[in-house]
C-alpha positions, 0 to 999 in steps of 0.5 A: 500500500502506498503511504499517504497523508505525509505532507499535507496544505493551507487548504485541502484544495489549495494544491495543484498537485492534488487536483483531480479533473473530470473529463467528459471525453476520453479522446479528442481527434484533431485532423484535416478532413480532406486528407484523412477523414474517410480513409483513416479517421473514420476507421480509427474513430470506429475502432476507438468507439468499439473499445468503449473509448468516448471519442470527440470527432468534429463532424464534417457537416459543421463546416470550417470558418475563419475562427475556431468554434468555441465548442471545439475548444471546450471539447479539447479542454474536457478530453483526457487525450488529444490524438493529432493526425498530421497530414500534408494539408493539416497546416493549411487550416488555421482551425487545425493550428488553433486546435493544436495551440489549445492542445499544447496549452492544455498539456502544459496547464492541466496535464492533458495527454498528447498522441501525435500521428503522422499520416503520409508525412515524416515527423521531420516535416512537421518539426522543420516545417518543410515539404508540402506540409511546410508549404501549407503552413506558409499559406496559412500564415496571415497573422505574425502573432498567430504564426509565432504561436503555431510555430511554438506549438509545432516545436513542442509537439516534436517532444512526444513519441511519434506514430507514423503509419507510412513506415509502420508494419509495412503499411498495414493500416488496420494493424496500425489503428489497433496499435493506436487504440491499444496505446490510448487504452494504456494511457487512459489506464494510468490513473492518478495516485491518491496523495493526501487531503492536507497538502501543506508544503507539498507544492514547493517540494514537488517543484524543487524535485521537478527542477532536478529532472531536467525535462528538456534533456534526452539523457536518462536520469536517476534521481534519489529522494532521501530522508528519515521515515515519515518525512514525506518522501513517498508523498512527494514522489506520488505528487510528482508522478501525478504531475509528469507521468503523461509526458512518458510512453510508459510509467510505473510506481512500485510502492513498498519495494523493501516490504515486497522484496522480503516476500518469497520471489518478491523481486521477481514479482516487482519485475513483473509489476514493472513490465506489466505497468509499462507494457500493459500485459496482465499475464506476464510471467518471469521465472527468475531474477536473471530472466527479469533483468534481461526482459526489462533491458530488452523490452524497455530500452527504446521506451521513454519511461517514468519509474518510481521505486519507493522505499528501497533499502538494498542495493540488490533491489536496484540491481534487479529493477533499474541497474543501468541507464541504458536499460531504458529509452532516451528521456527516461526518468528513474526516481528512488525514495529511501531512508539511506543516503549512502545507498544512493551514493553507492548506486551513483544516482545522478542527483539527490534530493534530501527532503526538508522538514516542514518549516514553523508555519507549515508545521502549525498548518499541518498540525492544525488540520489534524487537531482542529480540522482547519488550517489554523489553531484555536486561540486558547491552544496557541501557547501549547501548540508551540511546544508540540510543533517544537517537539515534532521538529517539522516531521509530518508523520509526528504532526499528523499522529499528534494532531489526531491524538489531540483532536477534540481533547481539552487543554488539560489533556493537551498539557498532560501530553506535552509533559511527555515530549522530552525525548531527544530529536534523534530518537524518532521511534520513541517520539511516536510512543507518546501516542501509544502511551495515551492508549488504554491497556486493551488498546495497547495490547491490541496495537502491539498484536497488530504491529507484530502479527497482523499488518497486511491481514484482512480486517475481518479475519484479524478481528475473529482472531483478536476477539477470541483473546477477549478484545473488542477488536472492532471498536479497538481497531476503529479507535486506532484508525482514528488515532492514525496508528492503523489504516484500512485500505481499499481491500479491507486490509490492516495497514500501519506506517512502517515507522509506527510499526517499528515503534511497536516492535521496539516497545516489545523488544524493550521488554527484554532487550537481551533475552528474546525468550522473555518477550511477549511477542516474537516475530523475528525469525532469527530470534524465534529459531534461536529460542526453539532450538535452544529451548529458551521459551518462557511463560511470557511468550504470547505470540510466535511467528516463524516462516520457513518458505525457503526451507532453511530451518530443519526439524524443530522439537515440540518440547521447545513449546512446553514452557509457553503456557500463555501462547495465543498465536502460533504461526509455523509455516512450512516447519516440521515439528518432531516429538509429542504434540502434547507439549504445545499449550492448550491456550492457543487461539490462532494456529497457522501452519501452512504445509503441515507435514502429517496426514492427520492431527495427532491425538494428543494435539490439544486444540480445544480453545482454538478459534482459527485453524489454518492449515493450507497446503498441508499433507493431510489426508483426513484431519481426524477420525471420529468425533473431535471436540473443538467448541471454540473453532470458528474458521477452518481452512484446509485449502489446497490440501491436495491429498485430503479425500474426505472431510472429518466429522463436524459434530464437535464444531458447533460454532464453526462459521467458515469452512474453506476447502478450496483446491482440495482436488482429491476430495470426494466426500463432505461429511453429512454432519456439515448440515448440523453446523447451525452457525455456518455462513460460508462454505467454499468448495471451489475447484474440488474437482473430484467432488461428485455428491453433496448430501441433503444435509448441505442444503439444510444448513440454516444460516448459510450466506455463501456457497462457492461451488466454482469449478466443481465440474463433476458435482451431481445432485443427491437423490434426496434433495435437488441442487440448491442455488449458487450463492455468493454473498459478495462475489459472483460465482464462476461457471460450473461446467457440467452442472445440472440444475432442475426447475424446482428448488427448496429455499426454506432455509435461505430466507435471510439471503441477501445476495443470490447469484445464479449466473452461468447456471445453464440449462436454467430455463425457467427461474422458480416463481415460488422462490422469490416469495421466500427470499424477502431479504434479497438485495442482489440478484444475478441471473446472467448468462441463462436460457430463460425467456421470461421472469416470474411476476413474483420478482416484484415481491422482492421489496429489498432488491437493489441490484438486478443482473440479467446480462446475456440472457439472450432468450429473454423477451420481456421484463415483468413488473420490477420492485421500486427499490431497484437501484441498478438494472443490467440487461446488457446483451439481452438480444431478444429483449423487446419490452420493459415494464413499469420503468416509470415506477423505478424511482430509485434507479441510478443505472440502467444498462441496455447494451445490445437489446432489441428495443424499438423505443423506451417506455414513457416516464423515463424522464421522471427518473430523477435519480438516474445518472447512467443510461447505456443503449449501445448497439440497440440497432432497432431503437428508433427514438428517445422521447425524454431524458431525466434532468439529472442524467450524467452519462448517456451512451448510444453508440451505433444506434443507427436509425436513432431519431427524435432525440430530445435536442441532444446536440444542444444539450451537449453544447449548453452542458445541460447534461454532462454526458457523451453520446456517440452515434454512427 
């Protein structure tokens, strides 16, 4: 995860580096019609639109005047990319030249991307204004001032990578057009990085960095950015990346290089990411480091790229990713952020930027944004604030953490915190401990557990583990997040700034600096290995993690755990443990043992207090024989245990909530006792390819919310019970080839279901009319890619339904009355669909997708859907008219609706921006 919120602004919107523009078009085409319209522009335009790229093309019937039309200038400004097609007569049109000037202006001012294409002329003719192109330019020049502007614009355009179909692929124009479309898609896919909401002091530092890049030079430069942890190196690099990435043919921001490279095959993964980012090849695989180096040199040596390597701490990382300048094309820029200035000297970077601390005014502003949610302090706190700013010494991270800590606190609480600010500036980690000291005891223990064991873990999974230890984890994590000690990313993973994490680990180390065996939490593999091999464990140890994915650790003795009677967390991935398992303590709450080496659990392995058992990639054939009592177990994960042929008896697991058996390719039998798991909400049998029969008990699980059967290609129905429904609480199921689904279902135990996915259930010919009456809680229903021709009227009984997916139901001819709660209706690819019912009553509808339908007209009442923001009608070739449109509509797509007539003054709406949408018709 990219670090953010480091250097923050006087106003959250005051920084140009953080501005995010809204583009109404993806591409603006600039061309000379008489040269290229029919033979090149039209095919290019159709190819762009076919790939879903919203493209503005000036229609021929608009004509050409002496002054460029204002709507064209506005269209240029609102386009993400301008594709300029230079031809012999391009410069004979003052209008074309004015477009070019505007494009260059937008490139400089708002970072618009430019893609020049040279059609039947050479790039040198444009740059030097010679040949027919030059003659046309001379004829166009009637005003000295304008000629000067045109000349400067033509000079600027020479800086960009050039596309010349005349010399490309032996003149194969169709292939060339596809290459242009691919390049456009690549550039559109480069989204802005999320930097910070408080960009105090950011612009000046980005400008200083930018000046080091020498953007006019074609040399390859490697720039180093260094400074202490939390100073804002990553934030500056991200902001600079956002500002300049459009100038390059390819770009990649590799975040957290240090952390990623520590993982198995981490550097190879970084090489794959680098090449995938720049080449846009998602399936790219690299076997080893040497191969990766050769691929980088071979594939990128002629590309002008921007590469940011964030948080580098080892020379070998640079050697694997950007060792020499000649690996990359002329004009490339490599930016390295690191804490270690010596590393930059050793690598012989061209220039080094050492990040400065915030000055006094900037520090006050940044702290105030976090403590008061405004750029200046409250009067009563002014005197106290100076002590805090002096303590932070301009370190953005410290200002942010302290500001969050003191948010909404009284002056008395401020004074108490300030008394603890007596630590020398050189001891950065101890400075941050002031926020730790302010936590209550439970929050402290929770923070240390997370710092040592759960950074990068899914939040919900960590909560299950931590709750089993008596924590109120949901509340605790929310509190730690509010104090900027913990973050939750878009993947719902727990994160923590490495400086704060190191502070937590240092607190643990200080418990016993010289004897790791007396510390409560052990996460350093070297320390753990020493303790286990020398039997130095003590009763203080509560958590222990050892990774052995590289196989360097030989067998360990189970007796080494005998003294650890308070052990809650144990992770022994790929470790072979000798001796009696009775020595492992009964206090365990979380056991993660990937690659467990035995065929079943030893009988003297006491796990009665265990809450989570994770034994993925194990050698287990059957977990246990008979009945085993694990009353506290909530999650059992045996995924990818490829030797397991049948599951154990589950009667002794009354509290099991999640059973994960994904990739157990030898599994042929799920024990019937699974039907007695009254708290089971998640059952994953994905890719259990030998599983043939699921007994009646599976369908009787009362609280099941998610059943994943993806890839169970040999699964048949039990004779005693029909196949239930494919369920997925959050995510669609994949296609299950060979499955047979009968017309009748029993859903009496599924009345609490919120999300039902029946996609790819062919041959599902008629959905069950009675089923919908029972599913009263249903919010999401996916029936895509099935063979039914109609939906039952009972679907209107789903009063909670918000999302209905019917994609590619090619036999579906009409829709019945739908519930008014519906927010999104997706019927894309329903090629037989002719009729929509009660559309006017769907007052909550936000999105309506009708791509490739057989509709002749839309029903009346469409204009009354005040919440509708998106209407997709692409390739509805029989659609003849749209009588009305909602006033709040933001986007209308009607590509390739050939006979479309009677539109409600669409062109006027575009010009006046009454609607903020793009419509493209053939």
